OpenMM code with the backbone's topology and positions (N, CA, C; nanometers):
from openmm import Vec3, app, unit

residues = "MET THR THR GLN TYR LYS TYR GLU ILE LYS LYS ALA LYS GLU GLN LYS LEU LYS GLU PHE VAL GLU ASP ALA ASP GLU ARG MET ILE TRP MET VAL LYS LYS TYR ILE ASP SER SER SER THR PRO HIS TYR ILE PRO THR ILE ASN ASN MET THR SER ASN GLU GLY LYS THR GLU GLU PHE ARG ALA THR PHE PHE PRO PRO PRO PRO PRO MET ALA LEU ASP ASP ILE ASN SER VAL THR TYR PRO PRO PRO VAL PRO CYS ASP THR GLN VAL THR GLU LEU GLN ILE GLU ARG THR ILE ASN ARG LEU SER PRO LYS LYS GLY PRO GLY PRO ASP ALA ILE THR ASN LEU VAL LEU LYS LYS THR TYR GLU MET ALA HIS ARG HIS LEU HIS ALA LEU ILE GLN ALA SER ILE THR LEU GLY TYR PHE PRO ALA PRO PHE LYS ASN THR THR THR VAL ILE LEU".split()
positions = [
    Vec3(-0.4154, 1.8531, 2.0312),
    Vec3(-0.3280, 1.9369, 1.9362),
    Vec3(-0.4288, 2.0647, 1.9300),
    Vec3(-0.3635, 2.1601, 1.9094),
    Vec3(-0.4296, 2.2787, 1.8882),
    Vec3(-0.4607, 2.3061, 1.7460),
    Vec3(-0.5829, 2.4011, 1.7258),
    Vec3(-0.6198, 2.4240, 1.6135),
    Vec3(-0.5176, 2.4816, 1.5125),
    Vec3(-0.4483, 2.5596, 1.5674),
    Vec3(-0.3433, 2.6442, 1.4939),
    Vec3(-0.2375, 2.5600, 1.4553),
    Vec3(-0.1979, 2.4535, 1.5269),
    Vec3(-0.0897, 2.3504, 1.5026),
    Vec3(-0.1326, 2.2799, 1.4059),
    Vec3(-0.2449, 2.2193, 1.3857),
    Vec3(-0.3040, 2.1331, 1.2749),
    Vec3(-0.3049, 2.2202, 1.1519),
    Vec3(-0.3487, 2.3419, 1.1632),
    Vec3(-0.3387, 2.4398, 1.0403),
    Vec3(-0.1936, 2.4390, 0.9855),
    Vec3(-0.0815, 2.4827, 1.0804),
    Vec3(0.0302, 2.4956, 1.0202),
    Vec3(0.0975, 2.3677, 0.9592),
    Vec3(0.0702, 2.2524, 1.0166),
    Vec3(0.1032, 2.1271, 0.9642),
    Vec3(0.0458, 2.1033, 0.8144),
    Vec3(-0.0965, 2.1358, 0.8172),
    Vec3(-0.1398, 2.1060, 0.6898),
    Vec3(-0.0859, 2.2112, 0.5819),
    Vec3(-0.0659, 2.3252, 0.6110),
    Vec3(-0.0274, 2.4243, 0.5262),
    Vec3(0.1353, 2.3801, 0.4816),
    Vec3(0.2017, 2.3322, 0.5750),
    Vec3(0.3438, 2.2935, 0.5664),
    Vec3(0.3471, 2.1898, 0.4521),
    Vec3(0.2475, 2.0819, 0.4624),
    Vec3(0.2269, 1.9648, 0.3900),
    Vec3(0.1943, 2.0044, 0.2463),
    Vec3(0.1180, 2.1076, 0.2064),
    Vec3(0.0693, 2.1348, 0.0899),
    Vec3(0.1814, 2.2078, 0.0358),
    Vec3(0.2637, 2.3072, 0.1108),
    Vec3(0.3756, 2.3866, 0.0489),
    Vec3(0.4759, 2.2749, 0.0008),
    Vec3(0.4848, 2.1765, 0.0742),
    Vec3(0.6065, 2.0815, 0.0424),
    Vec3(0.5674, 2.0093, -0.0795),
    Vec3(0.4223, 1.9636, -0.0949),
    Vec3(0.3793, 1.8911, -0.2108),
    Vec3(0.3930, 1.9865, -0.3354),
    Vec3(0.3645, 2.1145, -0.3205),
    Vec3(0.3432, 2.2059, -0.4121),
    Vec3(0.5108, 2.2154, -0.4699),
    Vec3(0.6024, 2.2190, -0.3831),
    Vec3(0.7441, 2.2388, -0.4320),
    Vec3(0.8013, 2.1098, -0.5136),
    Vec3(0.7444, 1.9722, -0.4426),
    Vec3(0.7743, 1.8710, -0.5050),
    Vec3(0.7318, 1.8577, -0.6473),
    Vec3(0.6014, 1.8947, -0.6535),
    Vec3(0.5531, 1.8750, -0.7928),
    Vec3(0.6172, 1.9936, -0.9042),
    Vec3(0.6469, 2.1007, -0.8528),
    Vec3(0.7135, 2.2050, -0.9488),
    Vec3(0.8463, 2.1480, -0.9761),
    Vec3(0.9038, 2.0919, -0.8783),
    Vec3(1.0630, 2.0427, -0.9139),
    Vec3(1.0779, 1.9127, -0.9691),
    Vec3(0.9602, 1.8518, -1.0127),
    Vec3(0.9552, 1.6985, -1.0615),
    Vec3(1.0127, 1.6903, -1.2074),
    Vec3(1.0857, 1.6221, -1.2267),
    Vec3(1.1327, 1.5979, -1.3704),
    Vec3(1.0605, 1.4856, -1.4383),
    Vec3(1.0932, 1.4539, -1.5654),
    Vec3(1.0159, 1.3555, -1.6293),
    Vec3(1.0273, 1.2075, -1.5656),
    Vec3(1.1120, 1.1712, -1.4739),
    Vec3(1.0938, 1.0417, -1.4023),
    Vec3(1.0126, 1.0605, -1.2679),
    Vec3(1.0334, 1.1719, -1.2259),
    Vec3(0.9519, 1.1998, -1.0723),
    Vec3(0.8009, 1.2189, -1.0979),
    Vec3(0.7695, 1.2677, -1.2186),
    Vec3(0.6141, 1.2900, -1.2418),
    Vec3(0.5359, 1.1914, -1.2279),
    Vec3(0.5985, 1.0552, -1.2403),
    Vec3(0.5215, 0.9359, -1.2382),
    Vec3(0.4998, 0.9148, -1.0791),
    Vec3(0.5614, 0.9578, -1.0011),
    Vec3(0.5570, 0.9306, -0.8685),
    Vec3(0.4486, 1.0258, -0.8309),
    Vec3(0.4613, 1.1592, -0.8703),
    Vec3(0.3467, 1.2521, -0.8316),
    Vec3(0.2131, 1.2021, -0.8635),
    Vec3(0.2111, 1.1301, -0.9955),
    Vec3(0.0640, 1.0729, -1.0298),
    Vec3(0.0386, 0.9581, -0.9329),
    Vec3(0.1209, 0.8981, -0.8873),
    Vec3(0.0831, 0.7669, -0.8038),
    Vec3(0.0372, 0.8506, -0.6681),
    Vec3(0.1013, 0.9556, -0.6212),
    Vec3(0.0486, 1.0106, -0.5037),
    Vec3(-0.0867, 1.0771, -0.5167),
    Vec3(-0.1174, 1.1354, -0.6330),
    Vec3(-0.2206, 1.2008, -0.6559),
    Vec3(-0.3542, 1.0921, -0.6634),
    Vec3(-0.3267, 0.9831, -0.7472),
    Vec3(-0.4111, 0.8792, -0.7555),
    Vec3(-0.4495, 0.7988, -0.6237),
    Vec3(-0.3572, 0.7732, -0.5465),
    Vec3(-0.3700, 0.6965, -0.4318),
    Vec3(-0.4686, 0.7709, -0.3327),
    Vec3(-0.5834, 0.7018, -0.2778),
    Vec3(-0.6586, 0.7692, -0.1943),
    Vec3(-0.6056, 0.7144, -0.0424),
    Vec3(-0.6486, 0.7998, 0.0555),
    Vec3(-0.5868, 0.7786, 0.1904),
    Vec3(-0.6844, 0.6637, 0.2288),
    Vec3(-0.6185, 0.5538, 0.3059),
    Vec3(-0.7019, 0.4529, 0.3767),
    Vec3(-0.6800, 0.4670, 0.5307),
    Vec3(-0.7965, 0.4406, 0.5894),
    Vec3(-0.8057, 0.4254, 0.7436),
    Vec3(-0.6980, 0.3530, 0.7975),
    Vec3(-0.6436, 0.3910, 0.9081),
    Vec3(-0.5432, 0.3173, 0.9787),
    Vec3(-0.5940, 0.2442, 1.0768),
    Vec3(-0.7268, 0.2259, 1.0670),
    Vec3(-0.7876, 0.1100, 1.1737),
    Vec3(-0.8929, 0.0457, 1.0924),
    Vec3(-0.9300, -0.0583, 1.1580),
    Vec3(-1.0383, -0.1432, 1.0953),
    Vec3(-1.1688, -0.0861, 1.1581),
    Vec3(-1.2649, -0.0457, 1.0617),
    Vec3(-1.3842, 0.0184, 1.1085),
    Vec3(-1.4723, -0.0887, 1.1893),
    Vec3(-1.5811, -0.0360, 1.2400),
    Vec3(-1.6787, -0.1147, 1.3425),
    Vec3(-1.7194, -0.2228, 1.2402),
    Vec3(-1.7205, -0.3592, 1.2767),
    Vec3(-1.7761, -0.4807, 1.2181),
    Vec3(-1.8826, -0.5392, 1.3020),
    Vec3(-2.0172, -0.5353, 1.2688),
    Vec3(-2.1105, -0.6010, 1.3360),
    Vec3(-2.1274, -0.5522, 1.4735),
    Vec3(-2.1141, -0.4153, 1.4748),
    Vec3(-2.1119, -0.3644, 1.6301),
    Vec3(-1.9918, -0.3936, 1.7074),
    Vec3(-1.8965, -0.4525, 1.6573),
    Vec3(-1.7788, -0.4861, 1.7387),
    Vec3(-1.6689, -0.3792, 1.7219),
    Vec3(-1.6214, -0.3417, 1.8341),
    Vec3(-1.5282, -0.2103, 1.8361),
    Vec3(-1.3770, -0.2387, 1.8789),
    Vec3(-1.3798, -0.3503, 1.9652),
    Vec3(-1.2459, -0.3844, 2.0074),
    Vec3(-1.1679, -0.4768, 1.9115),
    Vec3(-1.0554, -0.4860, 1.9031),
    Vec3(-0.9646, -0.5524, 1.8091),
    Vec3(-0.9999, -0.7129, 1.8245),
    Vec3(-1.0295, -0.7451, 1.9541),
    Vec3(-1.0630, -0.9005, 1.9673),
    Vec3(-1.2139, -0.9166, 1.9180),
    Vec3(-1.3038, -0.8263, 1.9293),
    Vec3(-1.4262, -0.8531, 1.8894),
    Vec3(-1.4091, -0.8732, 1.7133),
    Vec3(-1.3431, -0.7852, 1.6587),
    Vec3(-1.3295, -0.7757, 1.4982),
    Vec3(-1.2726, -0.9059, 1.4550),
    Vec3(-1.1609, -0.9405, 1.5385),
    Vec3(-1.0935, -1.0600, 1.5292),
    Vec3(-1.1836, -1.1922, 1.5193),
    Vec3(-1.2670, -1.1881, 1.5920),
    Vec3(-1.3682, -1.3029, 1.6147),
    Vec3(-1.4506, -1.2964, 1.4965),
    Vec3(-1.4943, -1.1755, 1.4641),
    Vec3(-1.6120, -1.1593, 1.3388),
    Vec3(-1.5184, -1.2015, 1.2326),
    Vec3(-1.3906, -1.1810, 1.2101),
    Vec3(-1.3202, -1.2294, 1.0824),
    Vec3(-1.3125, -1.3598, 1.0720),
    Vec3(-1.2861, -1.4258, 1.1807),
    Vec3(-1.2572, -1.5595, 1.2125),
    Vec3(-1.3909, -1.6534, 1.1963),
    Vec3(-1.5026, -1.5990, 1.2298),
    Vec3(-1.6199, -1.6613, 1.2139),
    Vec3(-1.6787, -1.6504, 1.0648),
    Vec3(-1.6237, -1.5357, 0.9887),
    Vec3(-1.6686, -1.5199, 0.8584),
    Vec3(-1.5802, -1.6051, 0.7553),
    Vec3(-1.4430, -1.6096, 0.7885),
    Vec3(-1.3487, -1.6732, 0.6956),
    Vec3(-1.3272, -1.8278, 0.7264),
    Vec3(-1.3501, -1.8612, 0.8569),
    Vec3(-1.3484, -2.0068, 0.8994),
    Vec3(-1.4617, -2.0584, 0.9702),
    Vec3(-1.5699, -2.0728, 0.9217),
    Vec3(-1.7174, -2.1137, 0.9741),
    Vec3(-1.6774, -2.2476, 1.0156),
    Vec3(-1.7640, -2.2897, 1.1352),
    Vec3(-1.7451, -2.4223, 1.1714),
    Vec3(-1.7922, -2.5284, 1.0654),
    Vec3(-1.7143, -2.6318, 1.0451),
    Vec3(-1.7717, -2.7328, 0.9368),
    Vec3(-1.9164, -2.8049, 0.9786),
    Vec3(-1.9938, -2.8265, 0.8664),
    Vec3(-2.0921, -2.8895, 0.9062),
    Vec3(-2.1019, -3.0176, 0.9707),
    Vec3(-2.2034, -3.0736, 1.0183),
    Vec3(-2.1951, -3.2097, 1.0972),
    Vec3(-2.1673, -3.3167, 1.0171),
    Vec3(-2.0897, -3.4130, 1.0500),
    Vec3(-2.0603, -3.5233, 0.9661),
    Vec3(-2.1566, -3.6522, 0.9560),
    Vec3(-2.2003, -3.6998, 0.8492),
    Vec3(-2.2960, -3.8030, 0.8608),
    Vec3(-2.1986, -3.9208, 0.8671),
    Vec3(-2.2070, -3.9961, 0.9915),
    Vec3(-2.1260, -4.1074, 1.0259),
    Vec3(-2.2063, -4.2303, 1.0057),
    Vec3(-2.3370, -4.2133, 0.9539),
    Vec3(-2.4190, -4.3489, 0.9481),
    Vec3(-2.4021, -4.4510, 0.8447),
    Vec3(-2.3055, -4.4006, 0.7335),
    Vec3(-2.2828, -4.4995, 0.6382),
    Vec3(-2.1148, -4.5682, 0.6551),
    Vec3(-2.0764, -4.5425, 0.7650),
    Vec3(-1.9276, -4.6043, 0.7874),
    Vec3(-1.9261, -4.7273, 0.7798),
    Vec3(-1.9898, -4.8015, 0.8743),
    Vec3(-2.0035, -4.9635, 0.8845),
    Vec3(-2.0269, -5.0286, 0.7612),
    Vec3(-2.0910, -4.9777, 0.6635),
    Vec3(-2.1261, -5.0458, 0.5545),
    Vec3(-2.0292, -5.0328, 0.4459),
    Vec3(-1.9079, -4.9557, 0.4589),
    Vec3(-1.8264, -4.9258, 0.3562),
    Vec3(-1.7009, -5.0365, 0.3543),
    Vec3(-1.6815, -5.0738, 0.2207),
    Vec3(-1.5562, -5.1615, 0.2055),
    Vec3(-1.4481, -5.0842, 0.1367),
    Vec3(-1.3303, -5.0729, 0.1743),
    Vec3(-1.2316, -5.0066, 0.1147),
    Vec3(-1.1389, -5.0847, 0.0243),
    Vec3(-1.1151, -5.0298, -0.0826),
    Vec3(-1.0166, -5.1251, -0.1602),
    Vec3(-0.8904, -5.1179, -0.1033),
    Vec3(-0.8009, -5.2047, -0.1389),
    Vec3(-0.6564, -5.2150, -0.1137),
    Vec3(-0.5820, -5.0808, -0.1471),
    Vec3(-0.4987, -5.0157, -0.0726),
    Vec3(-0.4261, -4.9237, -0.0993),
    Vec3(-0.3299, -4.9266, -0.2204),
    Vec3(-0.3615, -4.8080, -0.2880),
    Vec3(-0.2518, -4.8141, -0.4049),
    Vec3(-0.1261, -4.7872, -0.3759),
    Vec3(-0.0403, -4.8604, -0.4218),
    Vec3(0.0955, -4.8489, -0.3950),
    Vec3(0.1566, -4.6985, -0.4763),
    Vec3(0.2372, -4.6234, -0.4060),
    Vec3(0.2997, -4.5121, -0.4628),
    Vec3(0.4333, -4.4865, -0.4204),
    Vec3(0.5054, -4.4104, -0.4947),
    Vec3(0.6468, -4.3951, -0.4702),
    Vec3(0.6415, -4.2549, -0.3906),
    Vec3(0.6793, -4.2833, -0.2581),
    Vec3(0.6736, -4.1596, -0.1717),
    Vec3(0.8114, -4.1026, -0.1534),
    Vec3(0.8987, -4.1175, -0.2328),
    Vec3(1.0315, -4.0483, -0.2242),
    Vec3(1.0278, -3.9273, -0.2956),
    Vec3(1.0517, -3.8244, -0.2186),
    Vec3(1.0665, -3.6921, -0.2559),
    Vec3(1.2080, -3.6386, -0.2915),
    Vec3(1.2328, -3.5999, -0.4067),
    Vec3(1.3618, -3.5571, -0.4604),
    Vec3(1.4014, -3.4065, -0.4111),
    Vec3(1.5377, -3.3745, -0.4074),
    Vec3(1.5854, -3.2600, -0.3748),
    Vec3(1.5283, -3.1628, -0.4940),
    Vec3(1.5285, -3.2103, -0.6022),
    Vec3(1.4894, -3.1410, -0.7260),
    Vec3(1.3478, -3.0970, -0.7167),
    Vec3(1.2677, -3.2063, -0.6631),
    Vec3(1.1181, -3.1618, -0.6529),
    Vec3(1.1045, -3.0233, -0.5577),
    Vec3(1.1855, -3.0433, -0.4363),
    Vec3(1.1789, -2.9523, -0.3593),
    Vec3(1.2296, -2.7911, -0.3920),
    Vec3(1.3546, -2.7998, -0.4681),
    Vec3(1.4091, -2.6900, -0.5384),
    Vec3(1.2992, -2.6330, -0.6254),
    Vec3(1.2284, -2.7091, -0.7274),
    Vec3(1.1457, -2.6570, -0.8113),
    Vec3(1.0217, -2.5908, -0.7285),
    Vec3(0.9657, -2.6425, -0.6354),
    Vec3(0.8607, -2.5947, -0.5583),
    Vec3(0.9024, -2.4696, -0.5046),
    Vec3(1.0292, -2.4638, -0.4356),
    Vec3(1.0553, -2.3161, -0.3661),
    Vec3(1.0866, -2.2146, -0.4713),
    Vec3(1.1264, -2.2449, -0.5866),
    Vec3(1.1660, -2.1525, -0.7007),
    Vec3(1.0383, -2.0915, -0.7451),
    Vec3(0.9171, -2.1910, -0.7359),
    Vec3(0.7864, -2.1138, -0.7891),
    Vec3(0.7134, -2.0374, -0.6770),
    Vec3(0.7629, -2.0391, -0.5563),
    Vec3(0.7093, -1.9639, -0.4512),
    Vec3(0.7266, -1.8023, -0.4913),
    Vec3(0.6039, -1.7340, -0.4573),
    Vec3(0.6053, -1.5921, -0.4787),
    Vec3(0.6887, -1.5165, -0.3569),
    Vec3(0.7917, -1.4447, -0.3783),
    Vec3(0.8820, -1.3849, -0.2649),
    Vec3(0.7789, -1.2880, -0.1915),
    Vec3(0.6569, -1.2210, -0.2503),
    Vec3(0.5899, -1.1063, -0.1947),
    Vec3(0.4896, -1.1704, -0.1042),
    Vec3(0.4624, -1.3034, -0.0869),
    Vec3(0.3722, -1.3562, 0.0056),
    Vec3(0.4044, -1.3348, 0.1495),
    Vec3(0.2789, -1.3016, 0.2288),
    Vec3(0.3300, -1.2916, 0.3734),
    Vec3(0.3816, -1.4230, 0.4250),
    Vec3(0.4560, -1.4101, 0.5322),
    Vec3(0.4988, -1.5211, 0.6186),
    Vec3(0.3801, -1.6083, 0.6900),
    Vec3(0.3978, -1.7243, 0.7124),
    Vec3(0.3154, -1.8052, 0.8045),
    Vec3(0.3440, -1.7775, 0.9392),
    Vec3(0.2669, -1.8655, 1.0379),
    Vec3(0.2826, -1.8453, 1.1916),
    Vec3(0.4394, -1.8663, 1.2040),
    Vec3(0.5311, -1.9381, 1.1570),
    Vec3(0.6739, -1.9259, 1.1716),
    Vec3(0.7615, -1.7978, 1.1316),
    Vec3(0.6987, -1.7107, 1.0812),
    Vec3(0.7544, -1.5898, 1.0528),
    Vec3(0.8677, -1.5951, 0.9324),
    Vec3(0.8745, -1.7050, 0.8652),
    Vec3(0.9702, -1.7463, 0.7749),
    Vec3(0.8996, -1.7091, 0.6303),
    Vec3(0.9476, -1.5919, 0.5738),
    Vec3(0.9186, -1.5776, 0.4445),
    Vec3(0.9426, -1.6335, 0.3248),
    Vec3(0.8847, -1.6526, 0.2059),
    Vec3(0.9389, -1.7194, 0.0925),
    Vec3(1.0503, -1.6823, 0.0312),
    Vec3(1.0854, -1.5448, 0.0609),
    Vec3(1.2211, -1.4839, 0.0133),
    Vec3(1.3444, -1.5478, 0.0790),
    Vec3(1.3110, -1.5587, 0.2356),
    Vec3(1.4150, -1.6443, 0.3165),
    Vec3(1.4423, -1.7770, 0.2661),
    Vec3(1.3339, -1.8526, 0.2302),
    Vec3(1.3544, -1.9850, 0.1780),
    Vec3(1.4363, -1.9920, 0.0347),
    Vec3(1.3918, -1.9101, -0.0547),
    Vec3(1.4864, -1.8908, -0.1765),
    Vec3(1.6115, -1.8462, -0.1601),
    Vec3(1.6571, -1.7583, -0.0730),
    Vec3(1.7835, -1.7115, -0.0593),
    Vec3(1.8689, -1.7999, 0.0301),
    Vec3(1.8042, -1.8930, 0.1184),
    Vec3(1.8946, -1.9815, 0.1995),
    Vec3(1.8842, -2.1333, 0.1636),
    Vec3(1.8242, -2.1432, 0.0517),
    Vec3(1.7955, -2.2833, -0.0173),
    Vec3(1.9276, -2.3543, -0.0160),
    Vec3(2.0199, -2.3070, -0.0736),
    Vec3(2.1504, -2.3814, -0.1008),
    Vec3(2.2041, -2.4331, 0.0293),
    Vec3(2.1848, -2.3601, 0.1511),
    Vec3(2.2549, -2.4081, 0.2664),
    Vec3(2.1595, -2.4991, 0.3427),
    Vec3(2.0248, -2.4806, 0.3266),
    Vec3(1.9279, -2.5584, 0.4232),
    Vec3(1.8652, -2.6667, 0.3316),
    Vec3(1.8952, -2.7001, 0.2063),
    Vec3(1.8168, -2.8040, 0.1218),
    Vec3(1.8452, -2.9473, 0.1643),
    Vec3(1.9415, -2.9842, 0.2265),
    Vec3(1.9566, -3.1110, 0.2970),
    Vec3(1.8535, -3.1177, 0.4152),
    Vec3(1.8665, -3.0274, 0.4832),
    Vec3(1.7636, -3.0349, 0.6211),
    Vec3(1.6138, -3.0188, 0.5753),
    Vec3(1.5850, -2.9379, 0.4805),
    Vec3(1.4368, -2.9190, 0.4295),
    Vec3(1.3970, -3.0647, 0.3675),
    Vec3(1.5024, -3.1501, 0.2953),
    Vec3(1.4733, -3.2679, 0.2317),
    Vec3(1.4390, -3.3793, 0.3414),
    Vec3(1.5350, -3.3696, 0.4315),
    Vec3(1.5099, -3.4728, 0.5404),
    Vec3(1.3841, -3.4485, 0.6156),
    Vec3(1.3582, -3.3303, 0.6517),
    Vec3(1.2204, -3.2960, 0.7248),
    Vec3(1.1116, -3.3513, 0.6361),
    Vec3(1.1088, -3.3062, 0.5109),
    Vec3(0.9843, -3.3359, 0.4371),
    Vec3(0.9803, -3.4720, 0.3993),
    Vec3(1.0967, -3.5577, 0.3823),
    Vec3(1.0883, -3.7023, 0.3447),
    Vec3(1.0214, -3.7754, 0.4704),
    Vec3(1.0956, -3.7255, 0.5951),
    Vec3(1.0508, -3.8094, 0.7186),
    Vec3(0.9052, -3.7787, 0.7483),
    Vec3(0.8425, -3.6684, 0.7206),
    Vec3(0.7123, -3.6600, 0.7421),
    Vec3(0.6260, -3.7299, 0.6496),
    Vec3(0.6532, -3.7494, 0.5249),
    Vec3(0.6052, -3.8311, 0.4272),
    Vec3(0.6084, -3.9837, 0.4631),
    Vec3(0.7106, -4.0131, 0.4915),
    Vec3(0.7428, -4.1565, 0.5221),
    Vec3(0.6694, -4.2172, 0.6332),
    Vec3(0.6668, -4.1124, 0.7487),
    Vec3(0.6021, -4.1650, 0.8650),
    Vec3(0.4428, -4.1405, 0.8762),
    Vec3(0.4026, -4.0538, 0.7680),
    Vec3(0.2609, -4.0126, 0.7597),
    Vec3(0.2167, -3.9397, 0.8712),
    Vec3(0.3268, -3.8511, 0.9198),
    Vec3(0.2985, -3.7635, 1.0468),
    Vec3(0.3125, -3.6104, 0.9956),
    Vec3(0.2353, -3.5230, 1.0056),
    Vec3(0.2237, -3.3920, 0.9777),
    Vec3(0.2128, -3.3039, 1.0894),
    Vec3(0.3219, -3.2513, 1.1635),
    Vec3(0.3089, -3.1764, 1.2878),
    Vec3(0.2250, -3.0664, 1.2672),
    Vec3(0.1620, -3.0344, 1.3880),
    Vec3(0.0468, -2.9291, 1.3999),
    Vec3(0.1093, -2.8076, 1.3388),
    Vec3(0.2291, -2.7592, 1.3535),
    Vec3(0.2645, -2.6068, 1.3194),
    Vec3(0.2758, -2.6310, 1.1434),
    Vec3(0.2570, -2.7445, 1.0828),
    Vec3(0.2535, -2.7593, 0.9493),
    Vec3(0.1017, -2.7295, 0.9068),
    Vec3(0.0219, -2.7410, 0.9745),
    Vec3(-0.1234, -2.7412, 0.9366),
    Vec3(-0.1792, -2.5932, 0.9865),
    Vec3(-0.0971, -2.5047, 1.0376),
    Vec3(-0.1347, -2.3606, 1.0730),
    Vec3(-0.1096, -2.2931, 0.9594),
    Vec3(-0.1957, -2.1681, 0.9336),
    Vec3(-0.1758, -2.0664, 0.8413),
    Vec3(-0.1928, -1.9484, 0.9013),
    Vec3(-0.1424, -1.8179, 0.8118),
    Vec3(-0.1897, -1.6872, 0.8766),
    Vec3(-0.2459, -1.6289, 0.7472),
    Vec3(-0.3731, -1.5978, 0.7860),
    Vec3(-0.4569, -1.5177, 0.6842),
    Vec3(-0.4344, -1.3562, 0.7009),
    Vec3(-0.4021, -1.3085, 0.6106),
    Vec3(-0.3895, -1.1553, 0.6031),
    Vec3(-0.4996, -1.0821, 0.5433),
    Vec3(-0.5716, -1.0179, 0.6022),
    Vec3(-0.7145, -0.9414, 0.5453),
    Vec3(-0.6534, -0.8111, 0.4994),
    Vec3(-0.6739, -0.7760, 0.3683),
    Vec3(-0.6461, -0.6354, 0.3187),
    Vec3(-0.7857, -0.5513, 0.3094),
] * unit.nanometer
topology = app.Topology()
chain = topology.addChain("A")
for resn in residues:
    res = topology.addResidue(resn, chain)
    for name in ("N", "CA", "C"):
        topology.addAtom(name, app.Element.getBySymbol(name[0]), res)
């Protein structure tokens, strides 16, 4: 881009903002305040520990947020005696599922399956039997598929 082009764009933006502020009514003035108070943020992730590529930055975030677990001490396993399992009711009701979904925040980011909480809330009436069968089977069998254990971490 040429310097003149950048200058003209900057001038046009300033003029448009000036017109917007001058024409603002009592409702729009709050939007003006929001624009003035907000600071611009970079559109990129700055260099992290001398990493400049997205892959390198991703690895730095992964190492920071998900460090490897400490080594396990397995020397006491053979001497342990476990008590008998405690019986418990493992039946999940549709009401429990409905209450849990109703408590979900619709503004949370989706997980690896890209299904948002808002979608779960809006489609619950159609999908509740399928959700119940899936959850109940998982608990009854004691099997939790790998996708159930994956999450997406959003870094702001």
